[in-house]
Structures are given as C-alpha cells and as structure tokens.
N, C-alpha and C positions, 0 to 999 in steps of 0.2 A: 517814670511814674508807674508804669506797668508792673515793675518789680515789687512795688509796695503791696500790691494786692495779690501777688502770687504767693501768699503766706498762709493761706487758710489753715491747712492742717499742719503746716510745717513750722509753726512757731516753735517747733521742737520744744515744747514745754514740758518736758519729762519731769521737770522740777515740781510741777503741780499737775499731775496727770488727770485729776478729777475734773479739771476746767474743760468746758465744752468748746468745740471748734469755733473759730471765727467764721461768720457766714460769708462765703466768697464763691464766685463762679469759676475761679481760676484753679488749675490743677495744682497738685502738690509740688513744691520745689524747694530745695535747700536755700536758705537765705543767710547771707553773711551779715549779721547784725552790727554794722559799722555805725559809727557816730553819725555819718552822713545819712545813712538809710533811716536810722531812728528819727533823725531831724526831719526828714521828709514825711514820715509817718505823723510826727507831731504837727507838722504844718498842715497836713490834710485834716487831721483831727481838730485843730483850731479853726479850720475853714468850714467845719460842720459835718464832716463825714462820719456817719454812725460806725461804719466798718472801721475806720481808722481809729476812733475813739475806743471801740471794744478791744482792738488789737493793742493799743498803747497801754491800756489797763493791764492786760496780760503781761506785757513786757516789764511793767513796773513791779508786778507780783513776782515774776520769775527771775528778776535780776538782769534780764538782757539790757534794759534801761536801768537808771539809778533805782535801786530797791526802795520802794516807797509805798506803803499801803495806802496812805492818805491820797497820793496822786492816782493810784490805781482806782480807788473808790470814786474819785472825782470824775475820771473818764468814763468809768462804767455807768455812773448815775446819768451822765449826759447821754450816753448811747442808749441806755435803757429808756430814758424819757422820749427818745426818738422812736422807740418801738423795736429796738434791736433785740431780737430774741436770745441771741448769744450772750449778750451783756445782761439781760435779765436772768438768764439761767445761772451765770457765774456769780452775779450779786446774791442770788438765792443760796448758792453754795457757801459763799463767805458768811452769810448770816447763819446758815445751818452749822457751819464749823466754828462759829464764835469768833470770827476774825476781827470784827469791828469792836473797838474797845468800849463804846458806850453801851453795847448790848449786854455786857457782863455775862458772857456765856452764850450758848446757843440760843437762836431765836427761830424756832420751827415755824411759828405763825407767819413771820415775815418771809421766810424762805418759801412757804406754800404759796403766799400772795404773789411773789415774783414768778415762781415756777408756773403758776396758773396763767399768767400773761404770756409767758414764753410757750407754754403748751398750747394755747389758743392759736398760736401761729405755727402749729404742727412741729415744735421742737421736740424731737423724740426723747432726748435726754431728760427734758423737763417732765414729759409725760410719764416716763419711767419713774423719776423721783417722786412725783405726786402719787403714783401707785404704792410706792414704798412707804410714804408718809401716811396715807390712808390706811394701809394694812397694819401699820404699827399704832395708829391712833394719834400721830403727831400733828395731823391737820385738824384734829377735832378736840383740842384742848378745852374749848369753851363748853363742850359736852362731856367733860370728865375724861378726855383721852379715849373715847369709844373708838374701836377699830371698825372700819367700814370697808368690808371686802367687796362690796358691790362696786363702790367707786374705784377701789384699787383695780379690780378687773376691767372696769371701763378704760381707765387710763393706760393700763398695760396692753389692752387690746388696740388702742390707738397707736401706741409706740410700736407694737409689733407689726401693725399694718404697714409701717414704714421700714420694716426689716430690722428692728432693734432686738438683737439676739437675747439679751438678758431679760427683756420683758417676755419674750416667747418662752423662756425657761420658767419664769415666775408663773405664767398661765399653766404651763405643764404641772407645776407643783400644786396649784389650786385644784386642778382636776384629779391629781393623784391623791391628794389628801382630803378632798371634799370640803375645802374652805371657801365658803361663799357660793359654791355650786355643788350640785350633786357629784358624787364620785363617778368618774368616767375614765376608765384606764385607756380606752381608744383615743380620746381627745388628749389625755395627758401625754401619751406616746406621740401623737401627731405634733404637738407643740415642742416636746423635747427633741424630736427629730429635726424639726425646722431650726431650732436653736443650735443643735450639735452640727448641722450641715454648715453653720457659719463659723464653726470652730470654738463654740463656747463649751469649755471643758465640763462645767458643772451639769449642763444638759446631756452631755455624752455620758457622764457618769450615771445620771438618773436613768438613761435609756438602757445601760448595761444592767442596772439593778432591776429592770423590769423584764428583761428577756431570759431566754433559756439558759444562755451561757452563765448568767448570773445565778441561775437556779443550781447549777453544778457547783459553782464557787461557794455559794451560800451553804450548800449541803456539806461541803468539805469543812467549812468553818464550824458548822453546827455539830458535825460528828466529832469535832475536837473539843466540844464543850462550850462554845462561845454562845451565851444566852441570847444576845441580840440577833445572831444569825439563826438561832433556833426559832425565835419569834417570827423573823421574816420568812423562814422556810415554812412555818405553820400558815402564815398569811398567803404564800404562793399556792400551797395546797388548797386552802379554803377559797381562794379567788380563781384558781385555775390559771395562774400566770406562769408561763413557761413549763407547766406540767399539767396533767389531767387532774381535774378537781377530785379531791379525796378528803372528806370530812374526818375520817378516823385518823389519817396521817396528820392532818392539821392539829387535831386534839393531842396526838402523841408528842408532837414537837413543842406544842404550847405548854404541855404538862412538864416537859423537861426544862423549859425556860422558866416556868413559873416556880419550879422547885428551887431555882437559883435566885429567886426574888425579883424576877422581871415583871414589872407592873404591867407593861403592855400585854404580855401573855396571860397574866391573871385576869385582866379585863376581857380579853377575847374568850377565855374559858367561861367567864360569867355570861358573855352574850350567847355562847352555844347552848348552855343550860336554860337560859331564859327563852331562847327561840326554839328549843328542842331540835337543834340541827345536829344530826349525827349521834345524839344522845336522847334519852327520854326528857321531856320538858321537866324541869325541877327548879323552881324559883328559890327554894332554900339553898341549893347548891350554888345557884347563880349569886345569891347574896353573900355566900361565904367567900367566893372568889373576888367579888367587887370590893368586899371590905378589906381584903388583903391589898388590892391595888390602890384603894382609896387612901389608906394610910401612908401610902407612898406618893401621894398627891397626883394620882392619875385622875384628870378632870372628868373623863368620860365615866370612869367607874363611880366617882362621887355623884355625878348627875344620875346615874342609873340606880344607886342606892336610894336617892331621893325619890325616884319614881316607885321603887318597890314599897317605901315606907308610905308614900302618899296614897297608894292603891292597896296596901295590905296584902302584898304578894310575897309569900315565903316569910313574911314577918308580920307582927300585929300592926295594924294601921297606926301611924303616929305622925301627925302633921308637923310636930315640933322637930323631929329628926329629919323629916323630909326637908323642911326649911333649912336646917343646918347644913345638910349635904348640898343643897342647891346653892346656897350662899358661898360655900367653899369652891365649888366648880365654877360659879359665875365670876368669882374673883380672879380666876385664871383665864377668864375670857371665854368660857365654854357657852356657845350660842344657845343651845337648848336649855341649859340650866337658867340662862337669863330669861328665856321665854317662860320656863316653868315658874320662875319667881314672879314675873309678870301676871301669870294666871292665878297664882295664889293671892297676890295683893288685889287683883281685879274682882275676885270672888269672895275672898275673906274666909277664915275658918277659925278653928279653936286655937291656932298658933299665931295668927296675924290678924289685925284689924283691917277690915276693907279699906283700901287706900288707892283710888284710881289714879291719882297723880303719881304714886310710886309705881303703879302698874305701867303707866305710859313710859316712865323712865326706863324700866327694864325691857319693855317691848321695843323700844327704840334701839337699845343696845343689841338686841337679837336681830331686829330687822336690818341693822347696819351690817350684819354678817350673812344677810341673804335668806333669813328665815321667813318664808312668805306667810306662815301662820300668824307670826307677830305683826306683819303688815296688815293682815286682815283684821286681827284683834284691835289694832290702833285705829282702823277705820271705824270699827263698831263702837269703840269708847268715845270717839269724837262725834258720832252720830247721836249718842244717847245723852239724856239729861241726867246729871249727877254731880259729883264733886268737882269734875273738870268742866270747863266751859264748852258747851255745845258749839261745834265748828264744822259745818257741813263741807266747806271748801277743803279743810284739812282731812276730813273723812274721805272725800273723793279722791284726794291725792294719795292716801295710803291704800284705798281700795284699788286704785289704778296701778300701784306698784305690785300688789299681790296678784292682780288680774293679769298683768303682763307676764308673770311667771307661771300662769295656768291654773291658778287657784279658782275652782268653779264657784265657791261661795262668794269670793271677792268679785267675780265676773258678774254674777247675778245681782249683787248689792250695787255694783257700778252701773249696771243697766237700769236698775230702779232709780238711782239718783239722776240719771240722764233723762229718764222718762218723766220724772216728777220735777225736774229742774231744781234740784237741791245741790248746793255747793258750786253752781255754774249754770250756764244756759240750758234750757230745756232743748233736748235733741232726741227725738224718738227713733231716728234712723240709727244713731249711735247706740241707743237703748237696744234696739232690735239686734245690732251686731253683737253686743255683749251678752245678750240672752242666748243668742245662737251658740256663742262659744261655751257658755256655761251648759247649755243643753247637751253639747258634744261631750262634756264631762259628766254626763248622767245626772244633770240637776233637773229633775222632773217638772218643778214649778217653772223653771226658766223656759222649758220647752213649751209649756202652755202659753207663757207671756210672748214668746217668740212667735208662735202661730197667730196670736191675736193681732199683734202689730203687723205681721206679714199680710194678714187678711185685710187689715185697714189701709194697706198700700204703702207702708213704710219700707 
C-alpha cells in the first residue's frame, strides 16, 4: 500500500508536463506502473481516497492506465469535490486547454473558478495561473476582458512566497516595465535574482539584460546597427543602468534607432523634448516624434499625443484629436489612456457628451491596472449625484483602494466618510488615522481635521 502513495512527483507524466503534482507527503520514487499497481490505486480511489482519485485521473490522461479522458474527468471531479487542490488545478488546465468536448473550445471562466479553489489552498501553480489570467484579462470576460494587474500581482506574490520561480520572474517583469506598479529597477532585479537562483532561465536572461555585462553586449550590437539594441542602450544611459547616467548619450542612441523607424526610440525622444531633459523643452518637437511613433502603433506615443491635443501644447487645442488618440491607445490596453478617456467622459467637452456611466467604465479599466487616480475618481463619481446611481459603499471601496496606495486626496475622502458614517459604520478613530496619513502627504485640510479629532480624544 505504501508504494501507491510514493508517486507524488514521479508519475513520470512527461506526456503532459503541464499537469500539477499529486499532493503527497512521500518522497519521489520511480514506480513501475504494472496492472497490479494500477488496480491497487483504483481500489483506493473507489474507497474514497482523494489522492488516489487525482492520481488515477492523471494515469488515464497520460496513458499509464487505459487512455480515456472521460474516466480521467470522472476521477478528477470526485477528487476536486473532496477539495483536492491538485485535482482542481488539473481540471482547470483541461478546461483552459479545451480538452472537454462539451466546452467547444477553451473555457477560461471555468478554469479561473477551479484555480481559485486550488489557490485558496495555497496551490502555487494555481496562484501563478490566476496571475496569468488576470494579467491577460481572461478572468474578467464579464467586464470585457479588462486586464487586472493589481490582482495578477497579488496572486504572483502569493505563489512567489511559496518559492514559485516563474511567479518571481513575472513580478520582476512588472517592476521592470511598470505594469500595475511604479517602475522600480531595484525590486525588479531582486525578483529576477530570486527566480534565477532557482534556475529559471528567463529570469537569468532578464538579470543579464539589466547589468553592466549586458551594457557591453548591447553596445556591440548597437554599434553594428541593431535598432533594438540602440534603443536599449539609450535607455541604459537615460536610467543609469550598468553605466553612468548620460542624457546626451541617450539621445544620441535613440536618434540612431529612430532613424531606422524604431517606435520605442521615437517615443523616448518625444519624452525628452516634452520634459526638457538633456534638451530645451519643446512640445512641437515632442509632437513630431510622438506622431512618428504613434503611426507605428506605439500606445505610449498615442496617449501622449492625446495629452498634447487636450492641453494645446505644441499644437492647437483639439479635443476631437485628443479623443481619437486616447481611443487608439486605450484599445491597446494603455492604462493612462483609459484614465484620460474616463476624464473626458466625466467632464464632457466639445468632442464628447458628458457620460458618467462611460466614465466609470474607462476608470475601472485603468484602476484594474493600478492607476490610483482612477480609483479616486471612481470614488468621487459614486459619491456624487448624477447620471450614475449614488452609492456610498462603492465610493468608500474605491477610495479605500486609492488610499492604500498612498493617494492623499483619497485618504482625506475616506477619512471624511468614516467620520460621517457614509458607506459604512461611523468610526472617528479610523477617520483620524486616514486624516493623519493624508496630512503626511501635505493635505492641509486633513491636518486640521486630524488635530480636531485628536483634541476630542479619538
């Protein structure tokens, strides 16, 4: 009997390597899957063992037992119903891969449902998969497939805390690219290092890309005319990665890459002129570079063109053109473009009719990618009387999300709701705490409210 359960990771199921391990406390051991051994596993499964049921399903899928998906599904469903995390994870995989005939293709919603059950039991593989699904919007199909980098990060952090190398790499990528979090190269490097230390090649490559050795390699490729390398070399000079920061050198390499039609380099040149970094500030030149990148479908450049037209910087003010560029960038998932569309619909102008319901829709898309200003604006919309139904509880929820990210205006608003008992129980102690946090963020009215509550003994 002991031999039956010495199979956890050895089910040698290379035939379907995506399947998660069977949950077992026994060490790995090679198992000779004889008819007698499989019969013993089946007997234990029929007696009610969740571990045996999960294993038997794997054997059916991988052909150690009679190859039969229907039987595999039957055993997995029974094990999953008993709460076996491995069975829930594998059932999710099969739905995601479209293995069940009645699903008529992939069923991401069902996969997410099963993975959430497994993830709640600290199944690292399920937590990683949920991160992937939220990052791609496949768990949010009811909301139009909106990507949610905040939830993606939460699930990857849970998996990473259990030593899941691929999740660590994904977290490194988030901080490296600024998706759902502010760009932070120190944190990116830390996560890549942890993942690389476990032998995850993608993380090791990312680590090399960030260090000085990669600077030399990138320099060689750039000197040979590689536009991508020229753009990356410009970024290294601009950010001081692997080399002393040098804006002039950054501009030199970006201009070389831009001359070859590299959209990323064209966009970065636009940023230099808009910010006046290493060059005199010149919005007209910024516009020229962003237009070149925008026609190559660079979402950042499209959004920044929208900003220029909305504010009349370097170009005549034109809300119609601003709307056009915001929509193009937002369609590519650009978070700030989604926020900007929300702002346009919330306020209304000569290009769009004021539509707060539409504003809520766009703000939610931006908030799902970690834009705290969008969370704050959602709180404000649900607080106000207007086209959407006033909902103080929903307002408090959104203010809470933005406040947790350090938004002083949201912290003040949340404190006010606690003080007045709107959207939840009145709690002046909590109000004082949030006023204090907002005061630390230089919100002067919050400082006054904090002192008032403090004097009253809260």
